[in-house]
N, C-alpha and C positions, 0 to 999 in steps of 0.2 A: 517132835522136838525132844520131849524129855526122855524117850528111849534112846534116841542118839547120844544125848548128854551121858546118860548114865553107863552107855556102851565105851564111850570114850573115857570116863573115870574109872571104869573097871578094869582098864587095860594093866597089866602088872608092869612094874618097874623095867623088869628084863626085856618086855617088849618094846616099852618105850624107847629103852638104851638101843635096842636092836633096830628100830626105824630110824632114830636120829644118825646111827653108825652109818646104816646103809645110804643115807640122803649124804652124808659127808664123803663116804668113799666112792659114790657115784659122781660126785661134783668133782673130786680130785682126779678120778679117772678120765672125766670127760674134757678137763681142761688143763691139770697139770701134770699129770704121770706120765713119763715117757713111755712109748709103746712097749718097750721091753718088759714093762711091769704088767701091762694090762692083762694078761693070761691070769696071773696070780691074784690081782684084786678081784677080778670077776668070781673067782672061785670063793673068795672071801665073802662076797656079797650073797652069793648063793647058799652059803652055810647060814649067814644071818638071816635070809629070807626062811630057811628051813625053820630057825628058831621062832620067827614070828607067825610063822602057820602052825607050829605044834606046841609052843610053848616050852617049859621046863621038865613037864610030867611025861614027856614021851621019849624019856631015857637017850638024849642026845649024845652024839658022841664026843662033845666037849661041852663043859658047864659054861654056864653065862658068867660065872665069876671068872673064868679064864678068858672068856671074850673080852670082860671089861679090863682086866689085867692087860691084854694084849692090845687095847686101842688107846689105854691110858696115856695121856701125853704124846698122841699119833700127830697131831698139828704141830706141837714144838719140834718134834724130831723130822717131821717133814720139811719145815722152815729150816732146820740146821742142814737137812740134804740139800735144799735147794741153794744155799748159800754157800756149801762147800763145792757145788758143781758150777757156781756162777761163770769162772772163765772158760768153762768148755762147753756148757749149755748142752749135754748130752740129750739126744732125742730131737734136736731142731733141725729140720729140714725146709728149706726157704721155698722148696716147690710144695710142699704141702701147706706152708703159710699162704702161698699164693692161690691155692685152691685149683691148680690145673685140671685135676679130677681125672676122667677118664674121656676128656673132650679132645678129639682127634686134631681140630684146628689148633687150639692152646698148646698143644704138645708138638706139633709141627712148627709152630713158630719158635719155640724154644731151639728144636733140631736145627731150624733155618740159620738161627743166629749163631750157633755153635759152628755149622757147616761152613758159613761164609767166610773166606780167607780175609775179607775185608772188615768182618764183624769187630765191634768194640773189645772185644776180648783180647784182641792184638796178638792172637797165636798161629795167623797165618793159616796153612791148610792142614795142620796136624790132626785136627779130629776129622776132616774131611777124609783124610787118608786112612784113617783108623776106620771109618764107616765104610769107606770103599772096600777095605779088607773084608770086614764083616758080611759085605752083601756080595762076596766073592769077585769083585771088580778089581782091575788093576789100579795101582796107585797113579798119582798123576804124572804124567811124562814131564820131562824139562822144559820149562816154558809154557806149560798148560795151565798153572796155576794163576797167571795173569789174566787169562780169558774165562775164568771160574764166574758163574753167575748162578746164584743160588735164590729162589724165591718161593714162598709158601703161598697157598691158594691161589693158584693160576687159572684163569677161565682159558680155557683151551676149545670151547665151541658154545653155541648158544646155551646150551643146558648141561655142560659139563666143564667140572672144576677139579683139577688135580692137587692133591693135597700138598705136594712137594715137588718143585723141578730144579735139578742141577744140569746145567749146560757148560759145555766148553767149546772150542773150535772141532773138538775131535768126537766128541760124544755127547748124549742127551739122555739123562736118567729120571724117569716120572716114579715118584713113590706115592702109592695109594696105602693110606694109614688106617687101619681099622683098631678100635680098642672095644668100643662099646656096640658100635654098629655091626650089622651082619654082613658077611663076604657076599659080594654080588658079582659074578663072573662076567656076566653080560655087560657090566659096567667097563671091566678091563677090557673087553673086546673092543668096545666103542673107543676106549683111550689109545688102544694100539693102532686104530685106524687113523683117529686124528693125529696121532705121533708122526704117521707118515708125511704128513703136510709141512713142508718146510723143513723138513730133516736134511734134505742135501746128501752130502757125501758123510755125514755125520752117523755113528752108530747109535742105534737106541738100545735101551736097555730099561725094562721096568721091573719094580720091586713092590710086591703084596706084603705090606708091614703089619704083621697080626700078632695078637696073645699066644696063640697056640699053633700047632702045626708043626710040619717038618722043615726046618730052615733049608734053603736050597733046592726044594722040589719046584718042578715046572707047573705053573697054573694056568698056562696056555697063553697064546697071543703075545709070546716074548717077555711076558712076565714070570718072574720067580719069587717064591715065598720068603720073606725075611721075619725074623720074630723080635719081639720088642727087647727079648734076653740078649739078643745079639747087640743092639745098640747100647744097652747096660754095660757088656763087656768092651765095648769099643771105647765106651766113656772111662773106664777103669783105665783101659791103656793109655787113652789120651791123657787124663790125669796125671798119670806116673811121670810123665815127659813135659807136661805144662810148666812153661817158664814162671807163671803167676802163680802164686799158691792159692790166692781167692778165687781165680778161675778154675784151679784145680778142685778147690773144695765144692764149688758149685757144679762140676762136672760128677765128683764122686756123689753127691746129694742126689743130682737128677738119675744116675744109674741107681742108686738105692730105691729112689721113688718107682722107677720103672720096674725093678724086679719085685717090689710090694705089691704093684699093680697085677703083674703077672701070677705071683702066688695067690692073690684073692681069687684070680679066676680058674685058678686050676683044682 
C-alpha cells in the first residue's frame, strides 16, 4: 500500500494534467462532440497519452505548457459552441439516437413505413417510386398505388420469413436484407420457390439488399442485388420533393445513417 501511495504522489503535475485532460476529452467525445470532430479529438488524446507514457524528458514535439495553454478554458469554449448551435443541433441524427444499429429487422421496419403509401408520413407513393427506380423496377402504374400492400417480417413458410414484401395486383417484390448477417443463397432459392405459391398472374421480383457487392447483379432464383447505398440515394431523391419538411429531414437523416453503415463496413 505504501509503495502505491508513493507512486501516485510522485506523479508530476504535467502527467496529472494529461490524465485529467484525457478523461475530459474522452467524455466529450463519447457524449457531446458531433461525429465530424471525432477524428481530431482522438489525435489529441493519443498525443496526451504519449506525454503520460514518456513525460517531458523525452523531447516531445509539443511542450506540456503549450498543451496546458491549448486546453485552458476548454469547457467554457465548448459551452459557448453548444449554445451557439442550439437552433441547428449539428450532428443530431434521430436514427442514431433510436439505436437502429445494423439490425435488419429494425431497419426494414423504417423502410416499410416510408414505402407504404398509406403511412403516417402522408407522402403517398413518393418514396416507393424512388425505391423502385433504385431497384431497377418500373414506377407504379396509374391505379396501382391504391392496391399497394407493404409489410415487414412476413412469414412465408413454417421456417421462412422475408424481411420486406411489397405487393400490388400486378407484381410482388420480396426483399431480403443483409447488414450484419452473412448472405445465404440457399435461403434465396427457398424464397423463390415459396413466392410461386399464390403468385397467380402477378410478376415476381426479388431483391437481396446488402452493404457491398455490385448493384443489379443477378444472384439467382429471380433475385438481383441491391445495395444499401442505393436506398440512401433514393431517400435523398425523395426528401428533395417531400411536401413535409419534417419528413424530408427524417429521410435525409436515415440516408446519412445508411451511408455511415456502408462506409464503416468498406
